[in-house]
C-alpha positions as CSV (number, residue, x, y, z in Angstrom):
1,M,96.0,98.1,94.2
2,V,96.5,98.4,90.1
3,N,94.6,97.2,87.2
4,Q,96.5,94.0,86.1
5,N,94.8,94.1,82.6
6,E,97.2,97.6,81.8
7,L,100.4,97.6,83.9
8,L,103.2,95.2,83.2
9,I,106.8,94.9,84.9
10,F,108.9,93.4,83.2
11,S,112.6,92.5,85.0
12,G,116.0,92.9,83.1
13,S,119.0,90.5,84.0
14,G,120.1,93.1,86.4
15,N,118.5,92.4,89.6
16,P,115.6,90.2,88.9
17,E,114.9,90.0,93.0
18,L,114.2,93.4,93.2
19,T,111.6,92.8,90.4
20,E,109.9,90.0,92.1
21,K,109.8,92.0,95.5
22,I,108.3,95.0,93.9
23,C,105.6,93.1,91.6
24,A,105.0,90.8,95.1
25,Y,103.8,94.8,96.8
26,L,101.9,95.5,93.6
27,N,100.2,92.0,93.7
28,V,101.3,91.5,90.4
29,G,103.0,88.8,88.4
30,V,106.3,89.8,86.5
31,G,106.1,89.7,83.1
32,K,107.0,87.1,80.6
33,V,110.2,87.8,78.5
34,R,113.2,85.5,77.3
35,I,116.6,87.1,77.5
36,E,118.9,85.1,75.2
37,E,122.6,85.9,74.5
38,F,124.1,84.1,71.2
39,S,127.3,82.8,70.6
40,D,129.0,86.2,69.7
41,G,127.6,88.2,72.3
42,E,124.7,89.5,70.7
43,T,121.6,89.9,73.2
44,L,118.1,89.0,72.1
45,V,115.0,90.2,74.2
46,R,111.8,88.4,73.3
47,I,108.7,89.2,75.1
48,E,105.8,86.6,75.8
49,D,103.0,89.0,76.8
50,D,101.0,90.9,75.0
51,V,101.9,94.8,75.7
52,R,100.0,96.6,73.1
53,G,98.2,99.6,74.5
54,R,100.0,98.4,78.0
55,D,101.7,100.5,80.7
56,C,105.0,99.0,80.5
57,F,108.0,99.3,83.3
58,I,111.5,98.0,82.8
59,V,113.7,97.0,86.1
60,Q,117.1,97.3,85.3
61,P,119.9,99.1,87.1
62,T,122.8,99.5,85.0
63,C,125.4,98.3,87.5
64,H,128.0,95.6,86.9
65,P,128.4,94.3,84.1
66,V,127.6,97.6,83.3
67,N,128.2,98.4,79.9
68,E,126.5,95.0,79.2
69,N,123.0,95.7,81.6
70,I,122.7,99.0,79.4
71,M,123.2,97.5,76.2
72,E,119.9,94.7,77.4
73,L,117.8,97.5,79.0
74,L,118.5,99.7,75.0
75,I,117.0,96.5,73.3
76,F,114.3,96.0,75.6
77,L,113.5,99.4,75.4
78,D,113.3,99.3,71.2
79,C,111.4,96.1,71.8
80,L,108.4,97.3,73.5
81,H,108.2,100.2,71.5
82,R,107.9,98.1,68.7
83,A,105.3,96.0,70.1
84,S,103.1,99.0,70.2
85,A,103.8,99.6,74.1
86,K,101.3,102.6,75.6
87,R,104.0,104.0,77.5
88,I,107.3,102.5,78.4
89,T,109.4,103.5,81.8
90,A,112.8,102.6,82.4
91,V,113.2,101.8,86.1
92,M,116.7,102.2,86.8
93,P,117.4,101.7,90.6
94,Y,121.2,102.3,89.8
95,F,122.3,104.5,86.9
96,G,125.5,103.7,85.4
97,Y,128.0,106.4,84.6
98,A,126.4,108.6,86.7
99,R,129.7,110.1,88.0
100,Q,130.8,111.2,84.6
101,D,128.4,114.3,84.9
102,R,131.0,116.9,84.1
103,K,134.4,117.5,82.1
104,S,136.8,116.9,85.2
105,E,139.7,117.6,82.5
106,G,140.3,118.7,78.9
107,R,139.6,115.7,76.2
108,T,137.2,113.6,78.5
109,P,133.7,112.6,77.8
110,I,130.1,113.7,80.0
111,S,129.3,110.1,79.7
112,A,126.0,110.2,81.7
113,K,124.5,112.5,79.3
114,L,125.8,110.2,76.2
115,V,123.9,107.1,78.4
116,A,120.7,109.4,78.7
117,N,120.4,110.4,75.1
118,L,120.5,106.4,74.4
119,I,118.0,105.7,76.4
120,T,115.6,108.6,75.2
121,T,116.5,107.9,71.6
122,A,115.5,104.3,72.6
123,R,112.1,105.7,73.1
124,A,111.5,105.1,76.8
125,D,108.8,107.8,78.0
126,R,110.3,108.5,81.3
127,L,112.6,107.3,83.6
128,L,112.0,105.8,87.2
129,A,115.4,106.3,89.6
130,I,117.2,106.3,93.4
131,D,119.7,108.7,94.3
132,L,121.4,110.0,91.1
133,H,125.1,110.2,91.8
134,A,124.1,114.3,91.0
135,E,120.4,115.4,91.1
136,Q,121.6,117.5,88.0
137,V,121.7,114.3,85.9
138,Q,117.9,114.8,85.8
139,G,118.7,117.4,83.5
140,F,120.6,115.1,80.8
141,F,116.9,113.6,79.8
142,D,114.6,115.1,77.6
143,I,112.1,112.8,79.6
144,P,110.3,113.2,82.6
145,V,112.5,111.9,85.2
146,D,111.1,110.9,88.5
147,H,114.3,110.8,91.3
148,L,113.4,109.2,94.3
149,T,115.6,108.6,97.5
150,A,116.4,105.7,100.1
151,E,116.8,108.3,102.8
152,P,113.3,107.2,104.2
153,V,114.0,103.7,104.0
154,I,117.5,104.1,105.9
155,S,116.8,106.4,108.3
156,S,113.8,104.4,109.7
157,Y,116.5,101.5,110.1
158,F,118.7,104.1,112.5
159,R,115.9,105.1,113.8
160,S,114.9,101.6,115.5
161,L,118.7,101.1,116.7
162,E,117.2,104.4,119.3
163,L,121.1,105.5,119.4
164,P,121.5,108.0,122.4
165,D,124.6,110.2,121.2
166,K,124.5,109.6,117.3
167,V,126.4,112.5,115.1
168,I,125.7,112.4,111.3
169,V,129.1,112.6,109.7
170,S,129.5,113.8,105.9
171,P,132.4,111.6,104.5
172,D,133.4,114.6,102.5
173,V,132.4,118.3,101.5
174,G,130.8,117.4,98.5
175,N,128.0,115.1,100.3
176,V,127.2,117.8,103.0
177,K,123.6,118.6,101.8
178,T,122.6,114.5,101.8
179,A,124.3,114.2,105.2
180,N,122.0,117.1,106.3
181,I,119.0,115.7,105.2
182,Y,119.8,112.7,107.5
183,A,120.8,114.9,110.6
184,Q,117.0,116.7,109.8
185,D,115.5,113.6,110.1
186,L,117.0,111.5,112.6
187,G,118.7,114.7,115.0
188,G,121.8,114.9,116.5
189,E,124.8,116.8,115.4
190,L,126.4,117.4,112.0
191,A,129.6,116.9,111.5
192,V,132.3,117.1,107.6
193,I,135.2,115.4,106.9
194,D,137.9,116.8,105.0
195,K,139.3,114.7,102.4
196,R,141.7,114.6,99.4
197,R,141.5,112.3,96.5
198,I,144.7,110.7,95.4
199,S,143.8,108.9,92.2
200,G,140.2,107.8,91.1
201,S,139.9,104.8,93.9
202,E,142.0,106.1,96.5
203,A,140.7,109.3,98.7
204,V,142.4,110.1,102.1
205,A,140.6,111.7,105.2
206,I,142.6,114.5,106.3
207,R,140.5,116.2,109.4
208,I,137.1,116.5,110.8
209,I,135.1,119.4,111.1
210,G,132.7,119.0,114.4
211,D,132.8,116.6,117.3
212,V,132.7,112.9,117.4
213,K,134.7,112.1,120.8
214,N,132.4,109.3,122.5
215,K,129.4,109.6,120.0
216,D,127.5,107.0,117.5
217,V,129.2,108.1,114.2
218,L,126.5,107.6,111.0
219,M,128.1,108.0,108.0
220,F,126.1,108.6,104.7
221,D,126.8,108.2,101.2
222,D,125.0,107.5,97.8
223,M,127.3,104.4,97.1
224,I,130.1,102.5,98.2
225,T,132.4,101.3,95.4
226,T,136.2,100.8,96.0
227,A,135.3,102.1,99.5
228,G,138.4,104.0,100.0
229,T,136.2,107.4,101.3
230,V,134.5,105.4,104.3
231,C,137.3,103.5,105.1
232,S,139.2,106.4,105.5
233,A,137.0,108.4,107.2
234,A,135.9,105.4,109.8
235,R,139.4,105.4,111.0
236,L,139.6,108.9,111.6
237,V,136.6,109.4,113.4
238,R,137.7,106.5,115.6
239,D,140.8,108.2,116.2
240,C,139.0,110.8,117.4
241,G,137.4,108.9,120.1
242,A,134.2,108.1,118.1
243,K,132.1,104.9,120.0
244,T,130.7,103.4,117.3
245,V,130.8,103.6,113.7
246,R,128.3,102.7,111.1
247,V,128.1,103.7,107.8
248,A,125.4,103.7,105.0
249,A,124.7,104.0,101.2
250,T,122.1,103.8,98.6
251,H,124.1,101.6,96.2
252,G,126.4,98.7,97.8
253,V,128.5,98.6,94.3
254,F,131.4,96.5,96.3
255,A,133.8,96.9,93.2
256,P,137.3,95.6,94.3
257,P,139.1,96.1,96.7
258,A,135.9,97.3,99.0
259,V,135.2,94.2,101.0
260,E,139.1,93.9,101.1
261,R,139.0,97.3,102.7
262,L,135.6,97.2,104.8
263,Q,137.2,93.9,106.8
264,K,139.7,95.4,107.9
265,A,138.7,99.2,108.6
266,P,136.9,99.6,112.0
267,I,133.1,100.0,111.4
268,D,130.6,98.4,113.2
269,E,127.9,98.0,110.8
270,I,127.6,98.5,107.2
271,V,124.5,99.3,105.6
272,V,123.0,99.3,101.5
273,A,119.9,99.1,99.5
274,D,119.3,96.6,97.5
275,T,119.4,98.7,94.3
276,V,122.0,96.4,92.9
277,P,122.5,92.8,93.7
278,I,125.5,92.2,96.4
279,N,128.0,89.9,95.2
280,A,128.8,86.6,97.0
281,E,132.6,88.3,98.7
282,A,130.2,91.2,99.9
283,A,127.1,88.9,101.0
284,R,130.0,87.4,103.3
285,M,130.6,90.5,105.3
286,K,129.3,89.7,109.1
287,N,128.5,93.3,109.7
288,L,126.6,94.1,106.6
289,K,122.5,94.9,106.5
290,V,120.9,95.3,103.2
291,L,117.8,97.1,103.3
292,T,115.0,96.8,100.6
293,V,114.0,99.7,98.2
294,A,111.1,97.6,96.7
295,D,108.1,99.4,98.4
296,L,109.7,102.5,97.7
297,L,109.4,101.5,94.1
298,G,106.4,99.9,94.1
299,E,104.8,102.6,95.5
300,A,106.2,105.0,92.7
301,I,105.1,103.1,89.6
302,H,101.7,102.5,91.5
303,R,101.1,106.5,91.3
304,I,103.0,106.5,88.2
305,H,100.7,104.4,86.6
306,N,97.8,106.0,88.2
307,N,99.1,109.3,87.4
308,K,99.4,110.4,91.1
309,S,102.1,112.5,92.5
310,V,105.3,110.5,93.6
311,S,106.8,113.7,95.8
312,E,103.9,112.9,98.0
313,I,105.4,109.5,99.2
314,F,108.0,111.8,100.8
315,K,105.7,114.4,102.2
316,T,104.0,111.7,104.1
317,K,107.2,109.5,105.4
């Protein structure tokens, strides 16, 4: 599929299992690297393959621990640049700080822009990401950005369930665009939940716009972090007569107290992609289904490496 003499794919510490799946799709080996941490917490990246004149990809979601993974990525980029790699692509299935994309109040940073500046300064040539929290984050980068969506992977799974009376529910007004994409692909009606945020980690569903009575509810979001939004929404649609409730998100962050909330919520199934590693507590949930985006990322890497269109992936889904 690819010229193994030109392409190299490396894995950071963020999600080595996903990197291995991507390399299996492309039929290439994972690049050899040694990542060490000194006693004072400093990180050393030592690349053990010859990268001079080669097309290099670093797979590193900046998930928990976010700051450590970001710093490791920056060091990795600098290492490859100084080793004379021909082109360096940062593959970030999950982009930490993406939610800090604007000033919501006075005297606060726009951290997503800061991280974008750091990645550009560390001399990445391009970025490959999946489901950024807001599409405008692409504009924070002064390098090319290939922005993928896990929607084809998630939609394919839900089509296989052959649910007869499904309704697509947006857990909040800001997610209507995403919900509408799923509604067009999967069919079914569209409903929207009016949400009120109490704090940074808690939101309450107030009312639902649309009919969910005796329906199979499918809710979609870009990430599940503390799960306050989806759990509140699940209880509301159940109270309104929903037959079943399934929630799906690209990024299963599952920060505390997400698992505790999800286990108490009236949710039949939780579906996430493997953009970030699923923590041990979340992995024990019996109603959790993890889908892989390895083939999606592998195909995108193949197309970038061969200077082909990435958007064609979604035209042929």
